C-alpha positions in Angstrom: 28.7 7.8 -5.5 25.7 7.5 -7.9 23.2 10.3 -7.9 20.4 8.3 -6.1 22.8 6.9 -3.5 24.4 10.3 -2.8 21.0 11.9 -2.4 19.9 9.2 0.1 23.3 9.4 1.8 22.9 13.2 2.5 19.4 12.8 3.7 20.5 10.0 6.1 23.3 12.1 7.4 21.1 15.1 8.1 18.3 13.0 9.8 20.7 11.0 11.9 22.4 14.0 13.3 19.3 16.1 13.9 16.9 13.4 15.1 19.2 10.9 16.9 22.4 12.6 17.8 24.3 9.9 15.8 28.1 9.6 16.1 30.7 7.1 14.9 33.7 6.1 17.0 36.9 4.9 15.3 35.7 5.7 11.8 39.3 5.5 10.7 39.1 1.7 11.1 36.6 1.3 8.3 38.2 -0.2 5.1 37.4 2.2 2.3 39.1 0.5 -0.6 38.8 -3.0 -2.1 36.5 -5.8 -1.2 35.4 -5.7 2.5 32.6 -6.8 4.8 31.1 -4.6 7.5 29.7 -7.0 10.2 27.3 -5.4 12.6 24.7 -6.3 15.2 21.1 -5.7 14.2 18.9 -3.6 16.5 16.7 -1.5 14.2 15.5 -0.5 10.8 17.9 2.4 11.3 21.0 0.2 11.2 21.6 -0.1 7.4 21.6 3.7 6.6 23.6 4.4 9.8 26.2 1.9 8.7 26.2 3.4 5.2 26.9 7.0 6.3 29.8 5.8 8.5 31.6 5.0 5.2 33.1 7.4 2.6 32.1 5.1 -0.3 29.0 3.3 -1.5 28.2 0.1 0.2 25.7 -2.7 -0.5 23.0 -4.0 1.7 21.0 -7.2 2.1 17.3 -6.5 2.9 14.3 -8.7 3.1 12.5 -9.0 -0.2 9.2 -7.8 1.1 10.6 -4.3 1.7 10.6 -3.8 -2.0 6.8 -4.1 -1.9 6.5 -1.0 0.3 4.8 2.0 -1.4 7.2 4.9 -2.3 10.2 3.5 -0.5 10.2 0.0 -2.1 10.9 1.1 -5.7 13.8 3.4 -4.5 15.7 0.7 -2.6 17.4 -1.0 -5.6 18.8 2.5 -6.5 20.4 2.5 -3.0 22.3 -0.7 -3.5 19.8 -2.9 -1.7 20.0 -6.6 -2.6 16.7 -8.4 -1.9 16.9 -11.6 0.2 14.2 -14.2 0.9 14.2 -14.7 4.6 11.9 -17.7 4.5 14.7 -19.9 3.2 18.5 -19.9 2.7 18.6 -17.5 -0.3 21.8 -18.6 -2.1 21.2 -16.2 -5.0 21.4 -13.2 -2.7 24.6 -14.6 -1.0 26.2 -15.3 -4.4 25.4 -11.7 -5.4 27.2 -10.4 -2.3 30.2 -12.7 -3.0 30.4 -11.4 -6.5 30.3 -7.8 -5.4 33.0 -8.3 -2.7 35.3 -10.1 -5.1 34.8 -7.2 -7.5 36.2 -4.8 -4.8 32.9 -3.5 -3.2 31.9 -3.3 0.4 28.8 -4.7 2.0 27.2 -4.6 5.4 26.2 -7.9 6.8 24.2 -8.6 10.0 25.4 -12.0 11.3 22.2 -12.4 13.3 20.1 -12.2 10.1 17.2 -10.1 11.5 16.5 -7.4 14.1 16.6 -8.3 17.8 13.4 -8.2 19.7 14.8 -7.3 23.1 18.1 -5.6 22.4 20.2 -8.6 23.2 22.3 -10.4 20.6 20.8 -13.3 18.8 22.8 -16.4 17.6 24.9 -15.8 14.4 23.8 -17.5 11.2 26.2 -19.2 8.8 25.6 -16.7 5.9 28.4 -14.3 6.9 30.8 -17.3 7.3 30.0 -18.5 3.8 30.9 -15.0 2.4 34.1 -15.0 4.3 35.1 -18.5 3.2 34.4 -17.7 -0.5 36.1 -14.3 -0.6 38.7 -14.1 2.3 37.7 -10.5 2.4 38.6 -8.5 5.5 35.8 -8.0 8.0 35.3 -4.8 10.0 33.3 -5.7 13.2 31.0 -2.9 14.2 28.6 -2.5 17.1 25.6 -0.1 17.3 24.4 1.2 20.6 21.0 2.9 21.2 19.3 1.9 17.9 17.0 -0.5 19.7 16.0 2.2 22.1 15.5 4.7 19.2 13.4 2.4 17.0 12.6 -1.0 18.6 11.3 -3.9 16.5 7.5 -3.6 16.5 7.7 -0.2 18.1 7.7 3.4 17.1 10.6 5.8 16.7 11.7 7.6 19.8 13.3 10.8 18.5 16.4 12.4 20.0 17.6 9.1 21.4 21.4 9.0 21.1 22.9 6.4 18.8 26.6 5.5 18.6 28.3 3.2 16.2 31.7 1.9 17.5 34.0 0.4 14.9 36.3 -2.4 15.9 39.7 -3.5 14.5 39.5 -5.2 11.1 39.7 -9.0 11.0 41.9 -10.6 8.3 41.4 -14.2 7.1 43.6 -16.6 5.2 43.1 -20.1 3.9 44.5 -21.4 7.3 41.3 -20.1 8.9 39.1 -22.4 6.7 39.2 -25.3 9.1 36.4 -27.8 8.4 33.9 -27.6 5.6 30.4 -26.7 4.7 27.9 -25.4 7.2 30.1 -26.2 10.2 32.9 -24.0 8.8 30.6 -21.2 7.9 28.9 -21.2 11.3 32.3 -21.1 13.2 33.5 -18.2 11.1 30.2 -16.3 11.7 30.4 -17.0 15.5 34.0 -15.8 15.5 33.0 -12.5 14.1 30.0 -12.2 16.4 32.3 -12.7 19.4 34.4 -9.7 18.2 31.3 -7.6 17.8 30.2 -8.5 21.3 33.6 -7.5 22.7 33.2 -4.0 21.4 32.4 -1.5 24.2 30.7 1.9 24.1 33.3 4.6 24.2 
């Protein structure tokens, strides 16, 4: 790990354990070598760092571009492997960047829903994840986070000491035989397939 990433990693580990009683179930299912996609539901600002500290290696993150404008935190984010994305439109440059990284053997966390839930329920999957799968055929590790919405809801304030659990599902492997259809229809179906697997994960 790079120096900046390792520093952020250790801080996130300490805060998650002391402030939110964070735990990971089935950590051994995470793919720690080679190109891989971690696909996870999106409940809170806490999700990216909590996904990151579940892994033993550096991972990359997509985050909305405006976060880089935040004072203090914004300039640090690029050093923590954050890839800015414009959420006002389909940001193909960000997706191409992710595809390049996965092909090069890196791991990235992707939120199929695209943004944080307002009420804790799942939102429809967007085609971006499916595009990355179709272009890389990288294995996907479905993960589901529980308690993050209660700990730090969208538009709300943090509620300290709320337990948060990340449950890791069995990896999904794709081949060219899975690329039935083309374009947006194909990408949408792949995203929905992964989202279904995330939804099937239960709290243990």
